[in-house]
C-alpha positions as CSV (number, residue, x, y, z in Angstrom):
1,X,3.2,-11.8,-83.1
2,X,7.1,-11.4,-81.3
3,X,5.9,-8.3,-79.0
4,X,3.0,-10.3,-78.0
5,X,4.9,-13.5,-76.3
6,X,7.2,-10.6,-75.3
7,X,4.4,-8.7,-73.2
8,X,2.8,-12.1,-72.2
9,X,6.2,-13.4,-70.9
10,X,6.2,-10.2,-68.9
11,X,2.7,-10.4,-67.4
12,X,3.7,-14.0,-66.3
13,X,7.0,-13.2,-64.6
14,X,5.2,-10.3,-62.5
15,X,2.1,-12.3,-61.6
16,X,5.2,-15.6,-60.5
17,X,6.8,-12.9,-58.5
18,X,3.5,-11.8,-56.9
19,X,2.5,-15.1,-56.0
20,X,5.8,-15.9,-54.2
21,X,5.9,-12.6,-52.2
22,X,2.3,-13.6,-51.4
23,X,3.5,-17.0,-50.4
24,X,6.5,-15.3,-48.4
25,X,4.3,-12.8,-46.7
26,X,1.9,-16.0,-45.8
27,X,4.5,-18.0,-43.9
28,X,6.1,-15.2,-42.4
29,X,5.0,-15.5,-38.3
30,X,4.5,-12.1,-36.3
31,X,5.5,-12.1,-32.7
32,X,4.2,-9.6,-30.6
33,X,6.2,-9.4,-27.1
34,X,4.2,-7.7,-24.3
35,X,6.2,-5.5,-22.1
36,X,5.5,-3.0,-19.8
37,X,6.0,1.0,-19.5
38,X,9.6,2.4,-21.2
39,X,10.6,2.8,-17.9
40,X,10.4,-0.1,-16.6
41,X,12.5,-3.3,-17.2
42,X,10.1,-5.6,-18.9
43,X,10.4,-3.1,-22.0
44,X,14.2,-3.1,-22.3
45,X,14.6,-7.1,-22.0
46,X,11.5,-7.3,-24.5
47,X,13.0,-5.1,-27.3
48,X,15.8,-7.5,-26.5
49,X,13.8,-10.8,-26.7
50,X,12.2,-9.5,-29.6
51,X,15.3,-8.8,-31.7
52,X,16.8,-12.5,-30.7
53,X,12.7,-13.8,-32.0
54,X,13.8,-12.3,-35.3
55,X,17.3,-12.8,-35.8
56,X,17.4,-16.7,-34.7
57,X,13.6,-17.8,-35.9
58,X,13.4,-18.0,-39.9
59,X,10.7,-15.9,-41.6
60,X,10.0,-14.1,-38.3
61,X,8.8,-10.4,-37.9
62,X,8.7,-9.4,-33.9
63,X,7.7,-6.3,-32.3
64,X,7.7,-5.7,-28.6
65,X,4.6,-3.7,-27.5
66,X,4.2,-0.4,-24.5
67,X,1.3,-1.9,-22.2
68,X,0.5,-1.4,-18.8
69,X,2.1,-4.3,-18.0
70,X,1.6,-7.8,-16.1
71,X,-2.6,-7.9,-16.0
72,X,-3.2,-6.4,-19.2
73,X,-0.4,-8.5,-20.8
74,X,-2.6,-11.6,-19.9
75,X,-5.9,-10.1,-21.1
76,X,-4.2,-9.2,-24.2
77,X,-3.0,-13.2,-24.5
78,X,-6.0,-14.6,-23.5
79,X,-7.4,-12.7,-26.3
80,X,-4.9,-13.6,-28.7
81,X,-3.4,-10.1,-29.4
82,X,0.3,-11.1,-28.8
83,X,2.3,-14.0,-28.3
84,X,4.5,-13.9,-25.7
85,X,4.5,-11.8,-22.5
86,X,5.8,-10.7,-19.3
87,X,3.9,-11.1,-16.5
88,X,4.3,-11.2,-12.0
89,X,4.1,-14.4,-10.4
90,X,1.0,-13.0,-8.1
91,X,-0.5,-11.7,-11.0
92,X,-0.4,-15.0,-12.9
93,X,-1.8,-16.6,-10.4
94,X,-4.9,-14.9,-10.3
95,X,-5.2,-14.6,-13.6
96,X,-5.2,-18.4,-14.0
97,X,-7.5,-18.6,-11.1
98,X,-10.0,-15.7,-12.3
99,X,-9.7,-13.8,-9.3
100,X,-12.1,-10.9,-9.6
101,X,-10.6,-8.7,-6.7
102,X,-7.4,-9.0,-8.8
103,X,-9.3,-8.1,-11.6
104,X,-10.1,-11.1,-13.3
105,X,-13.6,-11.8,-13.8
106,X,-13.0,-15.2,-15.2
107,X,-10.1,-17.7,-15.6
108,X,-7.9,-16.8,-18.2
109,X,-7.7,-20.7,-19.3
110,X,-5.5,-20.2,-22.7
111,X,-2.4,-18.9,-20.9
112,X,0.5,-20.9,-21.1
113,X,4.4,-21.2,-19.4
114,X,7.8,-20.8,-21.0
115,X,10.1,-19.9,-18.5
116,X,10.7,-18.5,-15.1
117,X,12.9,-15.1,-15.1
118,X,14.3,-12.5,-12.8
119,X,12.7,-11.4,-9.6
120,X,10.9,-8.3,-9.5
121,X,11.8,-5.9,-6.0
122,X,8.9,-4.0,-4.4
123,X,10.8,-0.7,-4.4
124,X,9.5,2.3,-2.2
125,X,11.0,5.6,-2.8
126,X,10.0,8.4,-1.1
127,X,11.2,12.4,-1.1
128,X,13.8,12.6,2.2
129,X,12.3,15.7,2.6
130,X,8.9,14.0,3.2
131,X,9.7,12.8,6.2
132,X,8.7,9.4,5.3
133,X,11.2,6.5,6.8
134,X,9.3,3.7,7.5
135,X,5.7,2.0,5.9
136,X,3.4,3.3,8.8
137,X,5.0,7.3,8.1
138,X,3.5,6.8,4.5
139,X,0.0,7.5,6.1
140,X,-1.5,11.4,5.5
141,X,1.2,11.1,2.4
142,X,0.6,11.6,-1.2
143,X,1.6,8.5,-3.0
144,X,1.8,6.7,-6.2
145,X,1.3,2.9,-6.2
146,X,1.2,2.1,-9.9
147,X,-1.4,2.2,-12.9
148,X,-4.7,0.5,-11.5
149,X,-4.9,-2.9,-11.7
150,X,-1.2,-3.7,-12.6
151,X,1.4,-6.0,-11.3
152,X,2.4,-3.1,-9.6
153,X,-0.8,-1.8,-7.4
154,X,-1.6,-5.4,-6.9
155,X,1.5,-5.9,-5.2
156,X,1.1,-2.1,-3.3
157,X,-2.2,-3.8,-2.2
158,X,-0.6,-6.4,-0.6
159,X,1.9,-5.2,1.1
160,X,-0.1,-2.1,2.5
161,X,-2.6,-4.6,3.9
162,X,0.2,-6.6,5.6
163,X,1.7,-3.3,7.5
164,X,-1.9,-2.6,7.9
165,X,-2.5,0.3,6.0
166,X,-5.3,0.8,3.5
167,X,-5.6,3.7,0.5
168,X,-7.8,5.6,2.7
169,X,-4.7,6.4,5.0
170,X,-3.2,8.0,2.3
171,X,-3.9,11.9,1.8
172,X,-3.6,11.1,-2.4
173,X,-3.3,8.5,-4.0
174,X,-2.1,8.0,-7.7
175,X,-2.1,5.6,-10.0
176,X,0.5,6.0,-12.6
177,X,3.0,4.6,-14.7
178,X,7.0,4.6,-13.3
179,X,7.9,7.5,-15.4
180,X,5.0,10.1,-14.7
181,X,5.6,8.9,-10.7
182,X,8.9,9.8,-10.8
183,X,8.0,13.4,-12.9
184,X,5.4,14.1,-10.2
185,X,7.6,13.5,-7.4
186,X,10.4,15.8,-8.6
187,X,8.0,18.5,-9.3
188,X,7.5,18.0,-4.9
189,X,3.5,17.0,-6.2
190,X,4.0,13.3,-4.4
191,X,5.7,12.7,-1.2
192,X,6.5,8.6,-2.4
193,X,6.3,5.9,-5.0
194,X,5.7,2.4,-5.1
195,X,7.5,0.7,-8.0
196,X,7.9,-3.5,-8.3
197,X,10.5,-3.7,-11.1
198,X,14.3,-5.3,-11.2
199,X,16.8,-3.9,-9.6
200,X,18.4,-0.8,-10.7
201,X,15.3,0.1,-12.8
202,X,15.7,3.3,-14.9
203,X,12.6,5.5,-13.4
204,X,14.2,5.2,-10.0
205,X,17.9,6.0,-11.2
206,X,16.4,9.0,-12.5
207,X,14.9,10.3,-9.5
208,X,17.8,9.2,-7.2
209,X,19.9,11.3,-9.3
210,X,17.6,14.6,-9.5
211,X,16.0,14.4,-5.7
212,X,17.6,12.9,-2.1
213,X,15.8,10.3,-2.0
214,X,15.0,7.7,0.9
215,X,14.4,3.5,0.0
216,X,11.4,2.4,2.4
217,X,12.0,-0.6,4.1
218,X,10.2,-3.6,4.1
219,X,10.5,-5.8,6.8
220,X,10.5,-9.5,6.9
221,X,8.1,-9.8,9.3
222,X,5.4,-7.6,7.1
223,X,6.6,-10.1,3.7
224,X,5.2,-13.5,6.0
225,X,2.0,-11.4,6.5
226,X,1.4,-11.0,3.0
227,X,0.4,-15.1,3.2
228,X,1.5,-15.7,-0.5
229,X,4.5,-18.1,-1.5
230,X,5.3,-16.0,-4.4
231,X,6.3,-13.1,-1.9
232,X,9.9,-13.7,-0.4
233,X,12.0,-11.4,2.1
234,X,14.6,-10.0,-0.2
235,X,17.3,-7.2,0.0
236,X,18.0,-3.9,-2.0
237,X,22.0,-4.0,-1.9
238,X,23.3,-0.6,-1.0
239,X,24.1,1.6,-3.7
240,X,21.9,0.6,-6.3
241,X,20.7,4.0,-6.2
242,X,22.4,7.2,-5.8
243,X,22.2,8.1,-2.0
244,X,21.2,4.6,-0.8
245,X,23.9,4.2,1.2
246,X,23.1,0.8,3.4
247,X,21.3,-2.8,2.2
248,X,17.5,-2.5,2.8
249,X,14.9,-5.2,3.5
250,X,11.9,-5.3,0.5
251,X,9.8,-8.6,-1.1
252,X,10.7,-9.8,-4.4
253,X,8.5,-11.6,-6.6
254,X,9.4,-13.6,-9.1
255,X,8.7,-12.6,-12.9
256,X,7.5,-15.0,-16.1
257,X,7.5,-15.5,-19.6
258,X,4.0,-16.5,-20.8
259,X,2.4,-17.3,-23.9
260,X,-1.3,-19.1,-25.3
261,X,-2.4,-22.1,-26.3
262,X,-3.1,-20.9,-29.9
263,X,0.7,-20.4,-30.4
264,X,1.8,-23.2,-32.5
265,X,4.2,-25.7,-30.6
266,X,6.9,-25.6,-33.4
267,X,7.6,-21.3,-32.7
268,X,6.9,-21.7,-28.9
269,X,10.2,-24.3,-29.1
270,X,12.1,-22.0,-31.1
271,X,11.1,-18.8,-28.9
272,X,12.2,-20.8,-26.0
273,X,15.5,-22.3,-27.7
274,X,16.5,-18.7,-29.1
275,X,16.0,-16.9,-25.7
276,X,18.5,-19.3,-24.1
277,X,20.9,-19.7,-26.7
278,X,21.0,-15.1,-26.3
279,X,21.1,-15.1,-22.6
280,X,24.0,-12.8,-23.2
281,X,22.0,-10.5,-25.6
282,X,19.5,-10.2,-22.5
283,X,22.1,-9.3,-19.6
284,X,23.2,-6.5,-21.7
285,X,19.5,-5.0,-22.0
286,X,19.3,-4.5,-18.2
287,X,21.4,-5.4,-15.4
288,X,18.1,-7.4,-13.5
289,X,18.3,-10.2,-16.7
290,X,21.1,-11.5,-15.1
291,X,18.9,-13.5,-12.9
292,X,17.3,-15.3,-15.9
293,X,19.0,-18.9,-15.4
294,X,17.7,-22.1,-17.4
295,X,17.9,-24.1,-14.5
296,X,16.0,-22.0,-12.4
297,X,13.2,-22.1,-15.7
298,X,10.6,-24.4,-14.2
299,X,10.6,-22.9,-10.6
300,X,7.1,-22.2,-9.4
301,X,5.8,-22.1,-12.5
302,X,1.7,-21.4,-11.8
303,X,0.3,-22.2,-15.2
304,X,0.7,-25.0,-17.4
305,X,4.0,-25.4,-19.8
306,X,3.2,-24.8,-23.3
307,X,4.0,-27.8,-25.4
308,X,6.4,-25.9,-27.3
309,X,8.3,-25.3,-24.3
310,X,8.2,-28.7,-22.6
311,X,9.5,-30.0,-26.0
312,X,12.7,-27.9,-25.1
313,X,13.0,-28.5,-21.8
314,X,12.9,-32.5,-22.3
315,X,15.3,-32.0,-25.1
316,X,17.7,-30.3,-22.9
317,X,17.3,-32.8,-19.7
318,X,15.5,-30.4,-17.1
319,X,12.4,-32.5,-17.8
320,X,12.1,-36.3,-18.0
């Protein structure tokens, strides 16, 4: 009889442990951070962000996912296959409007804003031996414009159009992520690459140490011809990359952090607060992240704020 009660007690204890474990698993939240390619800026900053979430938000398991960046991220959010994502401002605006030419056949109406981040700079880098010194010199050359329908590739189309160029003017167009573009340039299989990223992006730093490069200017008058307020004249400071000894004019485009309407208000509130409470961690992940400031977080947001983010900004006095 004693053995029976001992066995029964053991069985009940195991059952209680199973129920407790199941309840914990059910209460645990998953936050998937949609980033970009590993050689860009979204990825290291996204990894840091996932670490912040895991540390600061109770019962959260956070991961950072490699993607093709802006356009793919927004489609994944709309489908509920991620909780937070990085995106370029113009791609976000196109997705919200349902701009079919940009690859969005219908409006992505579930997108919600969290915060403005840092600027991307359109960086056109050529092999110094290619003879390319201006945008016009790209005619007849082999150029990578970023992954097809990515934010970078959409930027390439706009800048080329403003400069009176089209893909048909190029000898060869490659639709490749940053890292692959750099490898082809090292092997002399490409003459130039256009990369829309934060300053000091790892892919271009790597390229500049392997071959002699030239950063091609995008004059302010070309930026103005784009006709999109998201595109602003900017400068790539001298010595951002090895061998780049002068300031180079270009276009800058804001980045945003976004989520979707299905993510609970409390979760987004905690994500927003955790990010701004841990900016030093983001700054350490990549120098470009130093552009993230709470006071500019709402500037130019092209989609409605998520209620959780709105709650945070009201709490800190940015919204009345």
